[in-house]
C-alpha positions as CSV (number, residue, x, y, z in Angstrom):
1,M,172.0,122.4,70.0
2,D,174.1,120.1,67.8
3,E,174.4,116.5,67.9
4,A,177.8,116.2,69.8
5,N,176.5,118.5,72.3
6,V,173.4,116.2,72.9
7,R,175.4,113.1,73.1
8,R,177.7,115.1,75.7
9,L,174.7,116.3,77.7
10,S,173.0,112.8,77.5
11,G,176.4,111.3,78.9
12,W,176.6,113.9,81.4
13,I,173.1,113.0,82.5
14,G,173.7,109.2,82.5
15,A,177.0,109.7,84.6
16,H,174.9,111.4,87.2
17,A,172.0,109.1,87.2
18,D,171.5,109.1,91.0
19,W,171.0,113.1,91.1
20,N,167.3,114.1,90.7
21,R,166.3,116.8,88.1
22,R,167.0,119.8,90.5
23,K,170.4,118.9,91.2
24,L,170.9,118.1,87.6
25,A,169.7,121.8,86.9
26,G,171.8,123.4,89.7
27,E,175.0,121.6,88.4
28,L,174.1,122.6,85.0
29,C,174.1,125.9,85.8
30,V,177.7,125.4,87.4
31,L,178.7,123.4,84.1
32,W,177.7,126.1,81.8
33,D,178.4,129.1,84.0
34,W,174.6,130.1,83.2
35,R,174.2,133.2,85.1
36,D,171.8,136.2,85.4
37,G,173.0,139.8,85.2
38,C,173.1,139.8,89.3
39,G,175.2,136.8,89.3
40,R,172.7,134.1,90.3
41,P,172.5,130.8,88.8
42,K,169.6,130.9,85.8
43,D,167.7,127.8,87.7
44,L,164.4,128.3,85.6
45,A,166.3,128.0,82.2
46,A,168.2,125.1,83.6
47,R,165.4,123.1,84.7
48,S,163.2,124.0,81.6
49,F,165.9,123.5,78.7
50,P,166.3,119.8,79.6
51,L,162.8,119.3,79.9
52,K,162.2,120.7,76.1
53,I,165.1,118.4,74.7
54,E,163.6,115.5,76.5
55,Q,160.2,116.2,74.6
56,R,162.1,116.0,71.2
57,G,163.4,112.6,72.3
58,W,166.8,113.7,72.2
59,I,167.6,113.2,76.1
60,A,166.4,110.8,78.9
61,L,166.0,112.7,82.3
62,P,165.6,110.7,85.7
63,P,162.1,109.9,86.4
64,L,160.2,112.3,88.8
65,R,160.4,111.6,92.3
66,E,157.1,111.9,93.5
67,A,157.7,110.7,96.9
68,Y,160.2,113.6,97.8
69,R,157.7,116.4,96.8
70,K,156.5,118.5,99.5
71,P,152.8,118.9,100.0
72,R,151.4,122.2,99.5
73,A,151.0,124.2,102.8
74,G,147.7,125.3,103.3
75,L,147.1,129.0,103.7
76,G,145.2,128.9,107.1
77,L,142.3,131.1,107.8
78,P,143.1,134.3,109.4
79,A,142.8,134.5,113.4
80,C,139.3,136.3,113.0
81,V,137.4,135.7,109.6
82,P,136.8,139.4,108.5
83,Q,133.4,140.6,108.5
84,E,132.4,141.6,105.1
85,E,129.9,144.0,104.2
86,R,128.9,145.4,100.7
87,L,130.3,148.9,100.1
88,E,129.0,151.2,97.5
89,A,130.8,154.5,97.6
90,G,132.6,156.8,95.1
91,F,136.4,156.8,96.0
92,G,136.3,160.3,97.1
93,E,134.2,159.0,99.7
94,V,136.4,156.3,101.2
95,G,139.6,157.7,100.2
96,P,142.4,158.4,100.3
97,A,143.3,154.6,100.3
98,C,146.3,153.2,102.0
99,L,147.9,150.1,100.7
100,E,150.0,147.8,102.8
101,V,152.3,145.2,101.2
102,V,151.5,141.5,102.8
103,K,154.3,139.6,104.0
104,V,153.9,135.7,103.8
105,G,153.1,134.4,107.1
106,T,151.5,137.4,108.9
107,E,148.0,137.7,109.9
108,A,147.5,140.5,106.9
109,Y,148.7,137.9,104.7
110,R,146.2,135.3,105.7
111,R,143.4,138.0,105.5
112,W,144.5,138.9,101.9
113,A,144.8,135.2,101.1
114,Y,141.3,134.5,102.5
115,Y,139.8,137.6,100.3
116,L,141.3,136.3,97.1
117,S,140.5,132.7,97.7
118,R,136.9,133.7,98.6
119,H,136.3,136.3,96.0
120,H,138.5,136.2,93.0
121,Y,137.1,134.1,90.1
122,L,139.9,131.8,89.7
123,G,140.7,131.7,93.5
124,L,144.2,132.6,94.9
125,R,146.6,131.3,92.5
126,V,150.3,132.7,93.2
127,V,152.9,131.5,90.8
128,G,156.4,132.8,90.5
129,Q,157.7,136.4,91.8
130,D,154.5,138.5,93.0
131,V,153.6,141.3,95.7
132,G,150.2,141.5,97.3
133,Y,148.7,144.6,98.9
134,V,145.7,145.0,101.2
135,A,144.0,148.3,100.8
136,T,142.2,150.4,103.3
137,E,139.9,153.3,103.5
138,R,140.4,156.1,105.8
139,T,138.9,154.7,108.6
140,G,140.9,151.6,108.4
141,K,138.5,149.2,106.8
142,E,139.8,146.7,104.3
143,V,138.2,147.6,101.0
144,A,140.4,145.4,98.4
145,A,143.2,142.6,98.0
146,L,145.6,143.5,95.2
147,L,147.9,141.0,93.6
148,F,150.7,141.9,91.3
149,G,152.7,139.2,89.5
150,A,155.6,139.0,87.1
151,P,154.8,138.8,83.5
152,A,155.1,135.4,81.8
153,W,158.2,134.1,80.8
154,R,157.0,133.8,77.5
155,C,154.0,135.1,75.9
156,A,153.9,134.9,72.0
157,A,151.0,137.6,71.5
158,R,152.9,139.9,73.9
159,D,156.5,139.0,72.5
160,S,155.7,139.4,68.9
C-alpha cells in the first residue's frame, strides 16, 4: 500500500470516527468491493488488514468498545450427563460405527461439547468453521466425539 492510499484510508477512518471496527470493516468491503468467489463480503480480510497496517503505525483505528462485547455463552450441560465407562475393544467388535453431525443447540451438541471439554487435552476450543460428530457403535452407545475445523488462514510451514 503506497503513501497516498494510506493517507486516503486514514482520512476515511477519521471521517467515520463514530463507527466501530466491525462497521468500518463492512464499509471497507463495500468501498473496495472485496468479495469472495460466492459474492460475499471478505469480512475477515477487511478486519485483519486495518489491524496489520495499524500495527505498523500507518493508521489509527477507533479503540475497541469492550462494553459492547457479548459475553461468551456457556455450553450448558446435557440434560443427562452421559454415563461413561471404559471401552476396550477392536473396531470389528464395536463396528460398524455410525456418525451423527451435531447441530448447535441440540442435546447431541451438548453431549458432544461435554465429551470434548472433559476429555480433550485442550478442552473444547471451537474457532472458525467446523463440523462436529458423535460416533456410536452398533448398539447405539456413544464411543467418540470428533471435531474437524477449517485450516488456519495462514500457516508458514504449510504454505511454504
